[in-house]
C-alpha positions as a Markdown table, in Angstrom:
| # | Residue | x | y | z |
|---|---|---|---|---|
| 1 | Met | -5.6 | -17.9 | -23.8 |
| 2 | Gly | -4.1 | -15.1 | -25.7 |
| 3 | Ala | -6.9 | -14.9 | -28.1 |
| 4 | Val | -9.4 | -15.1 | -25.6 |
| 5 | Ala | -8.0 | -12.3 | -23.9 |
| 6 | Phe | -7.7 | -10.1 | -26.9 |
| 7 | Met | -11.0 | -11.0 | -27.6 |
| 8 | Ala | -12.4 | -9.7 | -23.9 |
| 9 | Ala | -10.7 | -7.0 | -23.9 |
| 10 | Phe | -13.0 | -5.7 | -27.0 |
| 11 | Lys | -16.1 | -8.0 | -26.1 |
| 12 | Ile | -15.5 | -9.7 | -29.2 |
| 13 | Gly | -17.5 | -13.1 | -29.7 |
| 14 | Gly | -19.2 | -12.5 | -26.1 |
| 15 | Gln | -15.9 | -13.2 | -24.3 |
| 16 | Ser | -14.9 | -11.9 | -21.4 |
| 17 | Glu | -11.8 | -12.0 | -18.8 |
| 18 | Asn | -13.7 | -14.7 | -16.5 |
| 19 | Asn | -13.0 | -17.0 | -19.6 |
| 20 | Thr | -9.2 | -16.7 | -19.6 |
| 21 | Asn | -8.6 | -19.6 | -16.5 |
| 22 | Lys | -7.4 | -22.8 | -17.5 |
| 23 | Lys | -11.1 | -23.9 | -17.1 |
| 24 | Gly | -12.4 | -21.2 | -19.4 |
| 25 | Ile | -10.0 | -22.3 | -22.1 |
| 26 | Ile | -10.4 | -25.9 | -22.2 |
| 27 | Ser | -14.4 | -25.2 | -22.1 |
| 28 | Leu | -14.1 | -23.0 | -25.2 |
| 29 | Ile | -12.0 | -25.8 | -27.2 |
| 30 | Gln | -14.8 | -28.5 | -25.9 |
| 31 | His | -17.4 | -26.4 | -27.3 |
| 32 | Gln | -15.8 | -26.0 | -31.1 |
| 33 | Phe | -16.4 | -28.2 | -34.1 |
| 34 | Ala | -14.9 | -31.5 | -33.1 |
| 35 | Gly | -14.2 | -30.6 | -29.8 |
| 36 | His | -14.2 | -33.6 | -27.5 |
| 37 | Leu | -11.1 | -34.8 | -30.1 |
| 38 | Leu | -9.5 | -31.5 | -30.0 |
| 39 | Leu | -9.6 | -31.8 | -26.3 |
| 40 | Ala | -8.5 | -35.2 | -26.4 |
| 41 | Leu | -5.5 | -33.9 | -28.4 |
| 42 | Leu | -4.5 | -31.3 | -26.1 |
| 43 | Ile | -4.4 | -33.6 | -23.0 |
| 44 | Ala | -2.2 | -36.0 | -25.0 |
| 45 | Gly | 0.3 | -33.3 | -25.9 |
| 46 | Leu | 0.1 | -32.1 | -22.3 |
| 47 | Ile | 0.9 | -35.3 | -21.2 |
| 48 | Cys | 4.0 | -35.7 | -23.6 |
| 49 | Tyr | 5.0 | -32.1 | -22.2 |
| 50 | Cys | 5.0 | -33.2 | -18.8 |
| 51 | Leu | 7.1 | -36.1 | -19.5 |
| 52 | Trp | 9.1 | -34.1 | -21.6 |
| 53 | Arg | 10.1 | -31.3 | -18.9 |
| 54 | Ala | 10.7 | -34.8 | -16.1 |
| 55 | Val | 12.8 | -35.9 | -19.0 |
| 56 | Gln | 14.9 | -32.8 | -18.6 |
| 57 | Cys | 14.8 | -32.7 | -15.4 |
| 58 | Phe | 15.9 | -35.7 | -14.3 |
| 59 | Thr | 18.1 | -36.8 | -16.9 |
| 60 | Asp | 19.8 | -33.3 | -17.6 |
| 61 | Thr | 19.5 | -33.3 | -21.3 |
| 62 | Glu | 20.9 | -29.7 | -21.5 |
| 63 | Ser | 24.2 | -30.3 | -19.4 |
| 64 | Lys | 23.0 | -28.1 | -16.4 |
| 65 | Gly | 25.0 | -30.0 | -13.7 |
| 66 | Thr | 24.4 | -30.4 | -10.0 |
| 67 | Lys | 25.5 | -26.8 | -9.1 |
| 68 | Thr | 23.0 | -24.7 | -7.5 |
| 69 | Lys | 22.1 | -22.9 | -10.5 |
| 70 | Gly | 21.8 | -26.4 | -12.7 |
| 71 | Ile | 19.4 | -27.5 | -10.0 |
| 72 | Val | 17.3 | -24.9 | -10.1 |
| 73 | Val | 17.4 | -24.8 | -13.9 |
| 74 | Arg | 16.3 | -28.5 | -13.3 |
| 75 | Ser | 13.7 | -28.0 | -10.5 |
| 76 | Arg | 12.2 | -25.0 | -12.9 |
| 77 | Tyr | 11.7 | -27.5 | -15.8 |
| 78 | Leu | 9.9 | -29.8 | -13.3 |
| 79 | Leu | 7.9 | -27.3 | -11.9 |
| 80 | Ser | 6.4 | -26.6 | -15.3 |
| 81 | Gly | 5.5 | -29.8 | -16.0 |
| 82 | Leu | 3.5 | -30.0 | -12.5 |
| 83 | Val | 1.7 | -26.9 | -14.1 |
| 84 | Tyr | 1.5 | -28.3 | -17.1 |
| 85 | Leu | 0.1 | -30.9 | -15.7 |
| 86 | Ser | -2.6 | -29.3 | -13.9 |
| 87 | Phe | -4.2 | -28.0 | -17.0 |
| 88 | Ala | -4.1 | -31.9 | -18.3 |
| 89 | Val | -5.8 | -33.2 | -15.4 |
| 90 | Ala | -8.6 | -30.3 | -15.6 |
| 91 | Ala | -8.9 | -31.4 | -19.2 |
| 92 | Ile | -9.5 | -34.3 | -18.4 |
| 93 | Lys | -12.1 | -34.0 | -15.7 |
| 94 | Ile | -14.1 | -31.9 | -18.3 |
| 95 | Leu | -13.8 | -34.6 | -20.9 |
| 96 | Leu | -15.0 | -37.2 | -18.9 |
| 97 | His | -17.6 | -35.1 | -17.4 |
| 98 | Ser | -16.5 | -35.8 | -13.8 |
| 99 | Ser | -15.2 | -32.5 | -13.2 |
| 100 | Asn | -17.1 | -31.8 | -9.2 |
| 101 | Asp | -15.5 | -28.2 | -9.5 |
| 102 | Asp | -18.4 | -25.6 | -8.4 |
| 103 | Gly | -16.6 | -23.0 | -10.5 |
| 104 | Gly | -14.6 | -21.6 | -7.9 |
| 105 | Asp | -11.2 | -20.3 | -8.2 |
| 106 | Thr | -8.7 | -23.1 | -7.2 |
| 107 | Asn | -6.2 | -20.5 | -6.8 |
| 108 | Gln | -7.7 | -19.2 | -4.3 |
| 109 | Lys | -8.9 | -22.4 | -2.8 |
| 110 | Phe | -5.0 | -23.1 | -2.9 |
| 111 | Ile | -4.2 | -19.6 | -0.8 |
| 112 | His | -7.1 | -20.0 | 1.8 |
| 113 | Glu | -5.6 | -23.4 | 2.6 |
| 114 | Leu | -1.9 | -22.0 | 3.3 |
| 115 | Leu | -3.2 | -18.7 | 5.1 |
| 116 | Ser | -4.8 | -21.3 | 7.3 |
| 117 | Lys | -1.4 | -23.3 | 8.4 |
| 118 | Pro | 0.8 | -22.0 | 11.3 |
| 119 | Phe | 2.9 | -18.8 | 9.2 |
| 120 | Gly | 0.1 | -18.5 | 6.8 |
| 121 | Gln | 0.7 | -15.3 | 5.6 |
| 122 | Tyr | 4.4 | -15.6 | 5.3 |
| 123 | Leu | 4.1 | -18.8 | 3.3 |
| 124 | Val | 1.8 | -16.9 | 0.4 |
| 125 | Gly | 4.1 | -14.0 | 0.7 |
| 126 | Leu | 7.3 | -16.4 | -0.2 |
| 127 | Ala | 4.7 | -18.2 | -3.0 |
| 128 | Ala | 4.2 | -14.4 | -4.2 |
| 129 | Ala | 8.0 | -13.9 | -4.3 |
| 130 | Ile | 8.5 | -17.0 | -6.3 |
| 131 | Ile | 6.0 | -16.3 | -8.8 |
| 132 | Ala | 7.4 | -12.3 | -9.1 |
| 133 | Gly | 10.7 | -14.0 | -9.7 |
| 134 | Ile | 9.5 | -16.1 | -12.5 |
| 135 | Gly | 7.9 | -13.0 | -14.0 |
| 136 | Ile | 10.9 | -11.1 | -13.8 |
| 137 | Tyr | 12.8 | -14.2 | -15.2 |
| 138 | Gln | 10.7 | -14.3 | -18.1 |
| 139 | Met | 10.7 | -10.5 | -19.1 |
| 140 | Val | 14.6 | -10.1 | -18.9 |
| 141 | Tyr | 14.8 | -13.8 | -20.9 |
| 142 | Gly | 13.1 | -12.0 | -23.5 |
| 143 | Leu | 14.5 | -8.7 | -23.5 |
| 144 | Ala | 18.1 | -10.1 | -23.2 |
| 145 | Gly | 17.4 | -12.2 | -26.3 |
| 146 | Lys | 18.4 | -15.2 | -24.2 |
| 147 | Tyr | 15.9 | -17.4 | -25.9 |
| 148 | Lys | 17.6 | -16.8 | -29.4 |
| 149 | Lys | 19.9 | -19.5 | -28.6 |
| 150 | His | 16.6 | -21.5 | -29.7 |
| 151 | Val | 16.7 | -19.9 | -32.8 |
| 152 | Ser | 20.0 | -19.6 | -34.4 |
| 153 | Gly | 20.0 | -23.2 | -35.1 |
| 154 | Leu | 16.8 | -23.2 | -36.7 |
| 155 | His | 16.8 | -23.8 | -40.3 |
| 156 | Leu | 14.5 | -21.3 | -41.6 |
| 157 | His | 14.6 | -18.2 | -44.1 |
| 158 | Ser | 16.1 | -15.3 | -42.6 |
| 159 | Ser | 13.3 | -12.7 | -42.4 |
| 160 | Ala | 11.3 | -15.7 | -41.1 |
| 161 | Thr | 13.9 | -15.6 | -38.3 |
| 162 | Ala | 13.9 | -12.5 | -37.7 |
| 163 | Tyr | 9.8 | -12.4 | -37.2 |
| 164 | Leu | 10.1 | -15.7 | -34.6 |
| 165 | Ala | 12.7 | -13.4 | -33.1 |
| 166 | Lys | 10.4 | -10.7 | -32.6 |
| 167 | Ala | 7.5 | -12.9 | -31.5 |
| 168 | Gly | 9.8 | -14.3 | -28.9 |
| 169 | Thr | 10.6 | -11.1 | -27.2 |
| 170 | Ile | 7.1 | -9.8 | -27.3 |
| 171 | Gly | 5.6 | -13.2 | -26.3 |
| 172 | Tyr | 8.1 | -13.9 | -23.3 |
| 173 | Val | 7.5 | -10.0 | -21.7 |
| 174 | Ala | 4.0 | -10.6 | -21.9 |
| 175 | Arg | 4.0 | -14.2 | -20.1 |
| 176 | Gly | 6.5 | -12.0 | -17.6 |
| 177 | Ile | 3.7 | -9.6 | -16.9 |
| 178 | Val | 0.8 | -11.9 | -16.5 |
| 179 | Trp | 3.0 | -13.6 | -13.8 |
| 180 | Leu | 3.7 | -10.7 | -11.9 |
| 181 | Ile | 0.4 | -9.6 | -11.9 |
| 182 | Ile | -0.3 | -13.3 | -10.2 |
| 183 | Ser | 1.9 | -12.3 | -7.7 |
| 184 | Trp | 1.1 | -9.0 | -6.8 |
| 185 | Leu | -2.2 | -10.4 | -6.1 |
| 186 | Met | -0.9 | -12.9 | -3.9 |
| 187 | Leu | 1.0 | -10.5 | -1.8 |
| 188 | Lys | -2.3 | -8.5 | -1.6 |
| 189 | Ala | -3.6 | -12.0 | 0.0 |
| 190 | Ala | -1.0 | -12.3 | 2.3 |
| 191 | Ile | -1.3 | -8.7 | 3.3 |
| 192 | Tyr | -4.6 | -8.8 | 4.4 |
| 193 | Ser | -4.6 | -12.6 | 5.0 |
| 194 | Asn | -7.7 | -12.7 | 2.8 |
| 195 | Ser | -7.6 | -15.4 | 0.0 |
| 196 | Lys | -10.4 | -14.0 | -2.2 |
| 197 | Ala | -7.4 | -11.3 | -3.2 |
| 198 | Ala | -5.5 | -13.7 | -5.1 |
| 199 | Gly | -6.6 | -14.9 | -8.0 |
| 200 | Asp | -5.2 | -16.8 | -11.3 |
| 201 | Thr | -5.0 | -15.5 | -15.0 |
| 202 | Asn | -8.8 | -14.6 | -15.2 |
| 203 | Glu | -8.6 | -12.1 | -12.5 |
| 204 | Ala | -5.2 | -10.8 | -13.4 |
| 205 | Phe | -6.4 | -10.3 | -16.5 |
| 206 | Ser | -9.8 | -8.2 | -15.0 |
| 207 | Phe | -7.2 | -6.5 | -12.8 |
| 208 | Leu | -5.9 | -4.9 | -16.6 |
| 209 | His | -8.7 | -4.6 | -18.0 |
| 210 | Ala | -10.0 | -2.3 | -15.1 |
| 211 | Ser | -6.2 | -0.5 | -14.0 |
| 212 | Tyr | -5.4 | 0.1 | -17.8 |
| 213 | Gly | -8.4 | -0.6 | -20.0 |
| 214 | Ser | -8.9 | -2.9 | -23.5 |
| 215 | Val | -5.9 | -1.6 | -25.2 |
| 216 | Phe | -3.2 | -3.1 | -23.2 |
| 217 | Thr | -5.3 | -5.8 | -22.3 |
| 218 | Gly | -5.4 | -6.4 | -26.0 |
| 219 | Ile | -1.8 | -6.0 | -26.6 |
| 220 | Leu | -0.8 | -8.2 | -23.7 |
| 221 | Gly | -3.4 | -10.9 | -25.4 |
| 222 | Leu | -1.8 | -10.6 | -28.4 |
| 223 | Gly | 1.8 | -11.0 | -26.5 |
| 224 | Leu | 0.8 | -14.6 | -25.5 |
| 225 | Val | -0.7 | -15.7 | -29.1 |
| 226 | Leu | 3.1 | -14.8 | -30.2 |
| 227 | Tyr | 3.8 | -16.7 | -27.8 |
| 228 | Gly | 2.2 | -19.6 | -28.6 |
| 229 | Ala | 3.6 | -18.9 | -32.2 |
| 230 | Phe | 7.2 | -19.0 | -31.1 |
| 231 | Ser | 6.6 | -22.1 | -29.6 |
| 232 | Phe | 5.1 | -23.7 | -32.4 |
| 233 | Leu | 7.8 | -23.0 | -34.5 |
| 234 | Arg | 10.4 | -24.2 | -31.8 |
| 235 | Ala | 8.5 | -27.4 | -31.5 |
| 236 | Arg | 8.4 | -27.7 | -35.3 |
| 237 | Phe | 12.3 | -26.9 | -36.1 |
| 238 | Glu | 14.3 | -27.0 | -32.8 |
| 239 | His | 16.4 | -30.2 | -32.3 |
| 240 | Phe | 16.5 | -31.3 | -29.0 |
| 241 | Lys | 19.3 | -33.1 | -27.3 |
| 242 | Thr | 18.4 | -36.5 | -26.0 |
| 243 | Ala | 21.8 | -37.9 | -25.1 |
């Protein structure tokens, strides 16, 4: 997503902000060399990640406990798994050519359904507040260096650890900004009772490009790339507690 956002910012390779949602990213992977194999590997990885998040939530691998703070953190793990499960489902549909998606924004459809319910505007506003909270948490987590607990135990060269730490800071802040923009779009949808005002990552990047220009959008895209690099290194070197 970061790479496509950077390319879209500077109109490289015919990419646009419309390709930065999950359907656009999955379609891009599918059309690469050995795309179907890459997509199958992606699906397998996403399902494994979802299962791991469920294990973290229900078996409390990090000893978060059953008090309020622990329940909140463990619930966040489960929510994260469900989000990535939606990516896996979308990828499976594309791989099997069984997607009946008409190209519409699934987030807008979800908001439209919420708005049609009693107190729908308040429900959408609550959802926007939760997403804003996630975005703020991501930024604070990165700027405060709380993620470094995952780095300090890695047996890496000191300079590599320093670069990894910098990638983590920038990456978490970039993720937080994207979440905050999505929450702002949802809040607008709640205020005006108009689901079309909401959107997912492609609307977020379109908003960024229109409001702040190519340079800022490109920097944010690179930030997400750095977060990806940070995650790859964590997955390779970190020792997870399983008992």
